[in-house]
C-alpha positions in Angstrom: -88.5 64.2 47.6 -92.8 65.0 48.7 -94.2 67.5 47.2 -98.0 68.3 46.9 -98.3 65.4 49.4 -97.2 62.9 46.4 -95.8 59.8 47.4 -94.2 57.3 45.3 -96.9 55.2 44.1 -94.3 51.9 42.8 -93.6 51.1 39.4 -96.8 52.7 37.0 -94.8 50.7 33.7 -95.1 53.0 30.8 -95.4 56.3 31.7 -95.1 57.3 28.2 -98.6 57.1 27.2 -100.4 58.8 29.9 -104.2 58.5 27.8 -104.1 54.5 28.1 -103.3 54.9 32.0 -106.7 57.2 32.8 -106.4 58.4 36.8 -102.9 56.9 37.7 -100.4 58.5 39.0 -102.5 61.8 39.3 -103.0 63.1 43.3 -106.5 63.7 44.0 -107.8 62.7 40.4 -106.4 65.1 39.1 -105.3 65.4 35.6 -102.2 65.5 33.6 -102.6 69.0 33.1 -103.4 70.5 36.4 -100.2 68.6 38.1 -98.1 70.1 39.6 -95.4 72.5 37.0 -93.0 72.8 39.4 -92.3 69.0 40.3 -89.0 68.2 38.6 -88.9 64.5 36.1 -86.9 62.0 38.1 -85.4 58.8 36.4 -85.1 56.0 38.0 -82.9 52.8 37.4 -83.8 50.2 38.6 -80.8 47.0 39.4 -80.2 45.1 36.3 -82.3 42.2 35.8 -80.1 39.2 34.7 -81.5 36.9 32.2 -79.1 33.5 31.3 -79.8 31.6 28.1 -78.5 28.3 28.3 -77.7 26.0 25.6 -76.8 22.4 25.4 -74.1 20.7 24.1 -74.0 16.9 24.3 -70.4 15.5 26.1 -69.1 12.2 25.5 -68.1 11.0 28.7 -66.6 7.0 29.0 -68.1 5.4 32.0 -66.3 1.8 31.6 -68.0 -0.8 33.9 -66.3 -4.0 34.9 -68.5 -6.8 34.5 -66.4 -9.7 36.6 -68.0 -14.0 36.2 -68.8 -15.6 39.6 -69.0 -19.3 38.7 -69.9 -21.1 41.7 -70.0 -24.3 42.1 -72.5 -26.8 44.3 -72.4 -29.8 44.9 -75.9 -31.5 45.9 -76.6 -35.2 46.1 -78.0 -37.4 43.0 -78.6 -40.9 43.9 -77.6 -43.7 41.9 -79.0 -47.2 43.4 -76.3 -50.2 42.8 -77.5 -53.6 42.9 -75.8 -56.5 44.7 -76.7 -60.1 43.7 -76.3 -63.3 45.9 -76.9 -66.6 45.6 -77.4 -69.8 47.9 -78.5 -72.8 47.7 -80.9 -74.4 49.9 -82.4 -78.7 50.1 -85.8 -79.2 50.0 -87.1 -82.8 51.6 -89.7 -84.3 49.8 -90.9 -85.9 52.8 -94.8 -84.1 53.3 -95.4 -82.8 56.7 -98.0 -82.6 58.6 -100.4 -79.4 59.0 -99.4 -77.7 62.3 -102.5 -77.0 64.2 -102.0 -72.4 64.7 -102.5 -71.9 69.0 -102.7 -69.2 69.8 -101.6 -67.3 73.2 -105.0 -65.5 73.5 -108.6 -67.4 73.2 -110.9 -65.1 70.2 -113.4 -63.9 72.1 -117.2 -64.4 70.1 -119.1 -61.3 69.8 
């Protein structure tokens, strides 16, 4: 219904308190008393608003975690020194031998 070129202006809030709203909802600056008296009052129902309240309660959940131990064996070299001992007898003559002179195959050059 569109009487007096009055278009629906959206949600107006609390229409019962017109004194605080000023000119809001009135057509062409008309006061509430000058508004068309033959317009029937309409009631519009908006869709319901769903409001949720969440409550949380602790719930015990058993989590079973298996732990597997793997024993790894590794070979690593460790050096252990072992010594052998031998003996030998050598006869040394008591006769003195003369000194031998060294001869080299190459002559030394003088600098």
